[in-house]
N, C-alpha and C positions, 0 to 999 in steps of 0.2 A: 899767720897771714900778715905780711908786711905792707908798708905803704906802697911799695912798688908793685906788689900783687894787685892791690886795689886799683892802682893806676893802669896796669895792664888790662884788668877786667873792664874798666870804664872805656879804655881805648879800643879794646876788642869789640865791645858793644857798639861804640860809635862807628867803627869800620863796618861791622855787620849790618847795621841799619842803613848806612850810606850805600853799601854795596847792593843791598836789597832794593833800595829806592832807585839807584842808578840802573840796575838791571830791569826793574819793572817799567821804568820810563822808556828805556830803550826798546823793550818788547812791545809796549803800547805804540810807540812811534813807528816801529817796523811794520805793524799791522796797517798803518796808514788809514785808519777809519773803517777798514773792511770788517772788523769785528762787529761794529754796531749794525752794519747792513746784514751780516749773517745772522746775528741775534734776532733781528726783525723777521727774517724769512723762515728760520728753522725752529719756530716755537709753537707751531699749530698743534703738534702732538706733545703731550706733557712728558712722555718718556724720552722723546727726542730732545725736548728742552732740557731735561736733566743731563742727558749725555753731552749735549753741546755746551751747557754751562760748565760741566766738569772739564771738558777739553779746553775751552777758552781760558778758564782759571789756571789750569795746568800750564798753559802756554805763557800767560802773562804773569804767573806766579803771585797772584793776589786775589783772594776772594773779595776783599774790600773794593778793589778796582772794578771787578765784574759787577758787584752789587750796586755800586754807585752809578755805573754805566746803565744798568737796568732801571734804577730809580729815575735817571735822566730821560730814558726812552719812554717810561710810563708817564712822566711829567709832561713830555712833549706830545703825548697821545699817539706815538708811533706804535707802542706796544700796549696790549691790555694787561690788567693786573693778573688775570688768570694765566696768561702766557708767561709772566715774570716769575711766578711761583716755582715752576720747574727749574728755571735757570738758577734761581737763588739756592735751591736744594743742591743742584749740580755743582754750584760754586763751592759749597762746603766740602764736597768730595774732592774736587780738583785741587783745592789748596793743600791737601795732604801730601801731594807729590813733593813739596819742598822738604817736608820732614824725612821723606825717604832719601832724598839727595843728601841732606845733612847727616843722616845716619851713617853714611859712608865714612865719616870722620872717625868713627869708632872701630874701623877695621884694623885688626892686628894679625899679622902673618909675616913669616919670613919669605914666603913665595913671591918672586919678582912680579908676576902678573897680577896677583892679588893686591900687592902694594901699589901697583899702578892705579887701582881703583880709589885709593885714598885721595881726597881733595888736595892734600899737601903735595901730592905727586903731580897731578895734572893741572891744578889751578895756575902754577907759574907759566905753563905753556899757554893757557888761555890769556893770561895777563900779557905775555909777550906778543901773541897774535893780535890781541886787542889794541895794544899801543902802536903796533905797526900799521894797522888799518886806520887808526885815528890820525897818525902823523903823515902817512904817505898816500892815502886815498882821497880823491877829491869828491867822489860821488856820495850823496847823502846816505844811501842804504848801507854802503860799506862802513861809513863812519858810525852809523847807528849800530851795526853789528859789532864794531870795535867797542862801543860803549857797553853793549850787553856782555861781552866777554870780560871786559875790565870790571864791570859791576859784579859779575859772578866770582871772579878771582878775589876781589876785595871782600866780598861776603864770606867766602870760605876762609880767607886769612883771618878775618875777624872772629870766625867760629873757632879756629885753632888757638887764637890768642885768649879767647874767653875760657876755653876748656883747660888750657895750660895754667892760666891765672887762678882758676877755680879749684885746682887740685888741692891746695892747702886747706880749702874750706871743709873738705871731707874729714879733716883731722881737728877741726875747730869745734869745741863742744858747744859754744853759744849758737853757732850756725846750725849744727845738727839738732839741737833742742828746738830751734825755730821751725825747722822742717818737720819735726815730729808734731808740732802744733798744727801744721798744714795738712797732716794726715787725717785730721778731723774733716769730714766731707764738706761741711759748711764753710769752715775757715779756708780750706784749700780752694774751694770753688770761688770764694770772694777774692782771694789772692790772685788766682788766674784771670778772673774777669777784670780786676783793677789794673793789673800789669798790661794786659792786652789792650784795654781801653786807653791806657796812657800812651802806648807806643803805636796804637792804631794798626796793629798787624798781628794776626794769630800766628802766621808763619814765623815772624820774628820772635814772639814769645815762646813758641814751641822750640825754636832754635836755642834760646837761652836755657830752657829746661833740659834740652839734650846736652848742652855744654856742661851743665851740672851733673848729668848722668855719666858723662865720660870721666868725670872726676870721682865717680863712685859715691856721690853725696846724696842721691835721691833713690828711695825705695818706691815700689809700685803703689804702696799705700798713700804716699804723698803725690805721686805723679798723676794718678787717676782723677782725683777731684780738681787738681790744677788744670788738667786738660779740659775737663767739663766747663770750668769757669772761662777758659780761653775762648771757647766757642760762643759764649755769651758776650764777652768783652769785645769781640770783633764786630759786633753789631753797631757799635758807637759811630763808625765811619758812615754807614748808610743813614743812620738817624741824623747825623750832622748835615749830610748832603740834602736831606729832605726838609730841613728847616727853611721856611720861606717858599717852599715849592707848593704845588697843588695838592689836593686831598689824595688823589690816587698815588702820587709819589710818596706821601706820608704812609699810605696803606702798604705800599711795597716794602718800605723800611720796617713797618710794623710786622709784616709777615716774616721777614728775616729774623726779627727779634723773637716772635712767638715760636717759630720753628726751632730755634736753638734753645730757648727756655723750656719748652714742652719736652723736647728730646732729652735735654739734660736732666730734668726732673724725673722723667720716666726711667731713664737709665740708672740714675742714682738710687731711686726707690727699689727697683728690681734687683740691682747688683748688691746693695747693702742689706736687703732683706735676705737674699740667698746666702750672703756671707755670715749672717747670724746663725744659720743652720749648718752650712757646709764648712765655714772657716777656711777661706782660700789661703793656702800656705804661701803662695807666690807673692802675696802682698808685702811680706817682710824681707823680700830679696831685692838687691839693687836692680834698678831698671836700666837696661842698656839703651843707647840711642835708637836702635832698631825696634826695641820694645815700645818706645814712645811713638814711633811711626806706625806700628801695628795698632796700638790703642787709638791713635788719632784717626786712622783710616776706618777701622772697624766701627767706631762710634758713629762717624758721619754716614757711612754706608747703611748701617742698621737704622739710623734715624730717618734716612730718606726712604728706605723700604717700608718702614712702618707708617710714616706720615704722608707719603705721596698719594695713597688712595683717599686721604682726607684733605687734599689740597683745596677743595671747594669749601670745606669747613674753616680752614685758615683764612680764606678770602672773606667769608662771612664774618669771622671774628674781627678782621681788620675793618670791615664796614661798620660793625657795632662800635668799635673803639673810636673810629673817625667817621661819624655819620654825615649825611648831607645837610642836616638841619643847621640852623644858625647857632645852636648851642653845642656845636661840635667841639671836641677836645683838640686843641692845637698844641703843637710842640714849640 
């Protein structure tokens, strides 16, 4: 692992995060405030709220953005806390679409049409189309579309840079020893939570994990607890947005945290208890990028299925944590 590999890895991460931020801002601007109005109207039914939360998040590519939007609507009393819970759960599902898009980076085939699915094949086309729209179009919507396309192309280029620079890490004993340490469920979960909280994006931290998977450096035993932690770490954005807001906004952020913490603890207890008896053999095999996408989606879908019937209990838990009395717990 040379100095230039480290430089490429850092540069790839910077481009990846910049591309994700640019694309997300462009998608939010393209919606022109319509997302907030739709969120307000389509949340009377909790199942519809979950579906809509997932769709909105898949479109704007950020569960943090959706959750912050919901916290804002709850704070302004446009939306009730009970309505917000379904959207928050749906946002966790919708954010997994990013991992599926990024998993295309790991496609390997000599077939021309399959190679076209690789981001390295189609992202240059997106970049070219994006720069043309930015330079030669005068209308706002077309320029915003150009920013979205450019953001996506930069994101994918950053992903390619990271995976290429990370390849030598798979042969570096010190790094592989560190990853073995993260196969401990508690250490792996903490590492995933800290990384995601630091960059404030579960999609970005999952992308970093997938880049390491392309290099063949990560086994399922390491990937699973890190993914669990990533779901907890992403709550930091909603918590920060609720600081200084009203009590209901704090409760919405608390529900987001409780949903992810309870889901993670339940999953890890059940999975690792079963592993002591069954001994899952796949844990010691390298995790491909698509495998990360499957894990990320499966976890969030199962958590929503299990916890949605108890959404009223999550609401009560948030009220217990942040009561209306003067001795309330403030963040």
